[in-house]
Structures are given as C-alpha cells and as structure tokens.
N, C-alpha and C positions, 0 to 999 in steps of 0.2 A: 521314346521318352521313359524316364525312370518313374514307374508308378509305385508310390509308397503310401500306405494308409496307417493311421494310428489305431492301435487296439489296446484294451486294458492290459496292464502289466502281467507278465507271466512269471540254464545249463548250456551246453555249447557244443556244436558240431562244426569244426573248422578244419581246413586242410593246411593251416599254417604250421610251421615247425616250431621249435622252442621259442619262447617269447623273447622280446628285446630286453636289454638291461633294466632300465627303469625310466620313469617319467617324472620330471620335476615341475612344481608349480612355477609360474612366471617369476615370482619373487624368491624362489629357492627355499621357502620355509618347509615344504613337505615334498616327499617323493613317494611313489608307489611302484610296486613291481609284483610279479608272480614269483614266489619263492618255492623251492622244491623240498619235499620231504619224502625221500625214497623215489618212488615212481609217481608220486602225486604232486599237484600244484595247489597253492593257496595264496590269496592276496596278502600283501604285507605293506604297512604304511611306515615310512621313515619320517621322524621329526628331526629337522636339520637346523633350526634356528635357536636352539638352546646351547648351553655350555658343552654338552656332549650329545652326539647323535644317538638315537635309539630307535628300535623297530618294534612295532606292535603287529603281531599276526592277526589276520582277520579271516579265519577259516569258517566255512559254512558246514552244512550237514554232509555234503559230499565234495570230493575234490573237483577243482576246475579243470577244464580242458586246456592244453598248452597254448592254444591260440587266443584265449580269453584276453581282452584288453582291460587294463585298469588305469585310472588317472586320478591323481590327488586333487582335491578341491581346497580352496583357500581356508575353509574352516576345519580342516583335518579329516573330513570324511573322504571316502574313496569311491569314485564312480567305477562301476564294473559293467562291461558290455559282453553279454553272452549271446550265443546263437543257438536257437532251439527250433528245429524243423523249418529253417529258412526265415524265422522271425528274430529280429534283433531286440533283445530285452535289456533294459537299463535299470540299474538300482544303485542306491547309495549304501555303502557299508560303514559301520562305525563300531567302536568297541563298547561293550556293555558289561563291565566287570569281567567275569571269566568267559563270557561269550561274545558273539558278534551279532549286532543288530543289522537289519536290512530294510531299507525303505524303497519299495518298487516305484519306479517313475513312469513306466509305460513301455510300449513295444512299437517299433517301426517295422512294418511288413513290406518288403520290397518284392513286388509280384514278379518282376523280371528276374528270372533265374540267373542271368548273367551279371546282374548288378552287384557291386561290392560296396560295403559300408564299413567305414573305419572312423575312429575318433580323430579329430583335429588336435594339434598341439594345444596345451592348456592356454586359456584366454587370460589376458591381464585382469587382475582383480580376484580371480579364483571363484567367482560366484556362479558363473555359467560354464557350460561345456557344450561343444559342438561336434557334429559328425558330418562326414561327406559320403554321399551315396553316388557311386559312379556307374552309370549305365552305358549301353552301346552308343547312344547319341546325345545324352544329356547328363548333367550332374546336379544333384540337389544338396543344398546346405540345410542341415537340421540343427535346431536347438534341442538338445536331449537332456539337459539338466539346468535348472534355474528358471524355467518358465512357469507360468501360472497354472497350466492344465496339462502337464506332461509334454512329451516330444512335440515340437512345432516345426513345420516346414517354413523356412525363411526365404529361400530363393531357389530358383531352378535356372541353370545356365545351359545353353546349347554347347555341345562339345564335351570331351572327356577331360576332367580336371584331376590334378595331383598336387602334391606339395601342401602348403598351408603355412603362411607366415603372417603374424599380426603386426600391423603398421602403426598402431597408436596405443595409448594407455587405457582406452575405454572399451576395447573389444568391438569397435565399430567397423574398422577397415581391415579386411582380410585379403591377402594376396594369394592367388592360386595360379598354378601353371596349367593353362588351358590348351588342349590340342584340338585344332580345327584345320581342315584343309591340308593335313599332312605336316603342319608346323605347330610348334609349342611356343606360346608366348605367355609371360606373366601378366595377369590382369588384377585389378583391384575390385573387390565386391564390397559395396556399401550396404551393410546389414540394417542400417536405419532408414534406408531409402528404397526398401523393397527389393534389395539385391541388385541395385543399379551397378552395371559393369563398366569399367573404364580401363583403357590400356595403361600398363605400367612400363613394360620393357618392349621396345621396338628397335633392337640394335641394328638389325639388317632385315631386309624383306624376306630373305631365304634362310634365316638362322633360327635355331631353337634356343630360346632365352628363358632360363628358369631362375627364380629367386630362391635362395637357400636360407638366408638369415637377414634380419634387419635389427638395427639398434635404435631405440626410441630417442635417446639423448643426442647422439651425434648425427643420426641419419645415415650411418654407414650401412651399405647393402653388400652382401656377398652373393655372387651371381655365378651360374654355370651356363656357358654358351659356346657354340661352335662358330660364332661370327668371325673371330680373327683367324681361325684355322678350320675351314670347312671340312666337316666330317670328323673333327676331333674336338671333344668337349674340353673347355679350358675354364679354370677358376678365375674370376675377375671381381673387381670391386668398383663401386660407385657411391654417390651420395644422393639421397632422395632430394629432388628439387634442384639439383645442380645442372648447369649447362655444360660442364666438362664431360669428356668422353669416359666411358667405362674403360678401366685399365686391366690388363691381363699379365701380371708379373710372371716372368720366366721362373722365378724361384719356387713357384707353386706347382711346377711340373716336375714330379719326382718319378724317376724311372722305376718301372715294375711295382709301383705303389698306387693305391687309391687314396685320395685325400678328400676328407669330408669335414667342413667346418661345423662346429656344434655349439660354440658360445662366443659372444662378443663382450668385451669389457664395457660395463656401463659407466655413466657419470662423466664421460669426456665431452662436455658440451662444446659444440662448434669446432671440435678438433678430431674429426674422424680418422685422420692419418695416424694419430697416436693410440687408437684403440688396439688393444691386444686381442687377437683372434685365436681361439683354441681349435686345433685341427685333430681329427682322428686319422692316423696314417695306418693303413693296412698293407702289409707286405707279404711275400710268400712265407715268411717265417714268424709272423706275429703282428701285433698291433701296438702302437705307441702314440705318444702325444706330441704334436707339433705346436709351436707358438710363433705367430707371425704378426707383424704390424705393417700397415700400408706404407709407412715411412721408411721401412728397412729393406735391405737387399737380400735378406736371407730368412730361412725358417730355422728356429731353434728346435732341436729334437731332444725330447725328454723321455725317460722310461716311464711307462705307466705303472701305478702301484699294483701289486699282486691282487688279483680278484677284481680289478677295475670293471665296473659295469659299463662296458665299452661304449663310447659315444655320448656319455652323459657327464655333465659337470656345469659349473657356473663360475663366473668371475665376481670378485668383490670390486667395488669402485677403486680400491687401493691397488689393484693389480695382482691379487692372490687368486690362483685357480684352485677351486675345490672340486675334487674328484671322488664320487662315492665308490666304495668297494665293499666286497663281502668275501670273507675267507672262513675256513672252519674255525680258526682261532678268534677272528673278529667278524662276527656275522653282520655287523652294521658299522661301517667306518667311513670316514671322509678324510682323504689325504689333502694336505695343504701344499700347493706347489707354487713357488715364487720364481718365475722365469727370469732370465737376464733382463736388466733394465733396457729401456729403449736406447738405441744408438743415436748419438747426436749427428745430424747431417753434416757432411763435409762442407766447409766454406765454399760458396759458389757452386754447390752441387745443383744439377738441373732438377726440375720437378720430377716426382715419382711417376713414371709412366710404364714401368716394366724393367726388370733388372736381370743381368746374367745370373744363372743359378749358382747356388753354393754347391760344394761337393755332394752328390746325391747319395742317399743311403742305398745299400746294395740289396735291400729287401729284408735285412736283419734289423730287429729292434735295437735301439741304443741300450747299452749296459747301464745298470743302476750306478749312481754316483758312489765312488769309493770314499772311505774315511779320509779326512784331511791328512796330508803328508807333510813332513818337514820341508822347509823352503828349498833345501838343496836337492830334494828328490824330484825328478821330472814327473809331470802329470800324465795320466793315460792319454794317448792320442785320440783325436776325434775320428769317427767312422770315415773311411776312405772308400772310393769306388773300386771295383775290380780292376785287374791289370789292363784288361782290354774292354773298356766299356763300349756299349753300342753307341754309334754316332747319334747325336741329338737330332730331332726332327728338323728338316730344312725350314728356315724361316719363311713364313707366308707373307704375301704382299699385304702391307698395312691396309686396313679397311676402316672406313668411318664407323665409329660405334658410339653415337650419342645416346645418352640416357634420357628418355623423356620424363618430364615432371608429371607425376600422377595427379589427377584432379584431387582437390582437397589435400594436397601435399603439405600445405602450411599447418594443417591440423596435426601432422605427424612430426614436423621438424621444430615447431615452436616449443 
C-alpha cells in the first residue's frame, strides 16, 4: 500500500529530464510552464484570455530543478510541486510587484521509496488541484490545493493507476487507467463518494483500454486500446453513455509516427461526430499538428508554429485551434489555426465505423503554407509516401468492442 502522511509545508530532487511544454487551465485562460534562463529554470505564468497573451515570470530565491511541476490555477496563481528529500512540497506562487510571493500549502510524504507522485491535469473550475501517488500495489488520489487544511487524501485504489481525465464540469468524476491482473482498464473514481470506483471501459476481457480525452459537451471519448488488433495499440473513439461500439478509424494509423490527441473542440452539443480533435504527430524528423473529425475519412496535417510548446493547445467553440509557442523574438505567443471545414458526408454514405487511410506522411513534418499564388499557378502538392511503402498491417478479425456506460454517466452528458 502507498503510505503517505501530511506534514507542515516545507526545492526539488527529481530524475526527470527537461520539463514538458506547458499546462493550461481547463478554460484556457491561463497557462504555466518552466522557462529557462541559461542553465536555470523558473516558473512562468501566461495570461491567454486577454487581447494579447503575455507572460509573468515567477522566480524565487533559487532556480528550480528541471523536473519541478507547475500548474495554473483559475485565479491566476501557479501551483508548484517540488521534491525535497523524498517529500512532495506544494505552494502557490503569485506576482507581488517586482517579486514573487509564495503561499506554502503543505507536504505529502510517501514513505514507500518506489511510490511516484505527479499532478493530475487541471480540474474544471480551477479552484482545486489534485495529485496521484502510485505505489507498487495501490494508488492514492490527493487533493493538494483548494482544501481547508492543506493536502488531503481522498481515495486509495488497489492497483497501479495512470492517465487522468475529468468527466464532468464539477471535478467530481475522474477517469483513471488502472492496471490490475496484468490488464489495464479505464475506471471512474467518484471523489464525492469516498473514491467509489466503477468500470468505464471494458472493450474486451483480454484488452488494455485507456481513456485519453473526454469532452463534456458532446460526450466524445478518445481511447487507446489493443482490442481490435491484439498486441497493437489503436486510437479509437466512442460516446459516453452510448450503446454503439467503439470505432477505430484506419486513418489514425500513421506509419512511422506516434499520434497523440491533446484537445477536443467544445460546444458541439449532441454532435460528437462533428467535434474537431487536435493531434500531436511525432515522426522521425519532427512534430506537427493533425486535425481529425470522427465524421471524416482523413487526418488534415498542418505545420506547427515555430517554438510550439508541443502537445498543448485548445479549441474555441467556433473551431479555431490556439497553439501556444515561444521563440527568442516572441517569448509568449499564441498561433491561431483554422483547419479545413468539416467535409459533408456523401449521400447514402454508411455510418462512420473506420475508413481507409489517406496517404500517410513519411515521417517528415508538413511544410508551412506558402503565400497565395495566382490562379493559373499550380499549388504545392500534398505530402506523398515513399516509392516503396511498407505493406499495411494485415486486417485483424473484427471483434466486438462495446463501450460500457459509466455509472453516473448522465451527470456527464447532460
């Protein structure tokens, strides 16, 4: 079991490499990241809901370690998670004129040396923050900011958990990927009922089923599972509470590339098939942005802005993708990307259950768009595969892949 005790609040020793790009609040109003100044690191808050984005540095008396976690709160403060001598210290940082104020919140001490603790994605509302402590046989969910008396243990689950997706707008229902008995299944943890656990994904008895993203408005779920192709993870989609099977489109299988969804277009009530999904595509020669909709037969490949904080971004309800980036010339910027409009389905087309792939990228990122040319000039061709592409994987035998309805699912989809 993961033994953790709370001690009065207390720097960071971590073996993690350079920090990830940045973290956005659930509403996209703020972002936080570790910025570099030479060989040192310091927290930085970005304000994104004004006419122009701007950054506020939040350095303390000494530089932070590269693995330090930071997360923006809904009021503009920044939660920081440091590790000191095996203790996990949490504080809130905020600007105070020329300096940085710090409000210590408390310390979580995981006595099991093998336990790992990390922040969960920002919760809806931005008033609370949560962390996941993963031990060899159990996982603990902690409330680390927003509680009445410092860090508070909310739930302990048997098994090792990963992931973390919020399923409602109140921060009550948390989906985790739990590994037990050699298999990983997504489950729902009800934080208002003592951590009550219910199954969410049970695609096949012998499959690993993980939840990657969920949209509150449409109920669209992005899933990674090996159910349709044992031994090979596939990206799929389903709708929370639906009795229709999970679908695994062929167009999401890109040769020599890793595809990771990171944002779903909000505001598409009752029309999950029309939601635009932003994908991070990592190939041998770089990273770029993909845009896909469940109703379409293809992925649109778009060049990422220079300095993109890879894997971060958010959609507006109108379908504009906002991508934060930082360069020497523009230390705090947001690129506005308007992908192609949704394709109208062909008359009499069958329901979307998986489609043949579009021409696959060869591992090279797409080139930036060129200036508009006169009408008589041909446009640059789209990326094409190599002359002798590797044969596609042999189709697997179709398997039943129903998506179970999560208990309290109506709270999510209403």
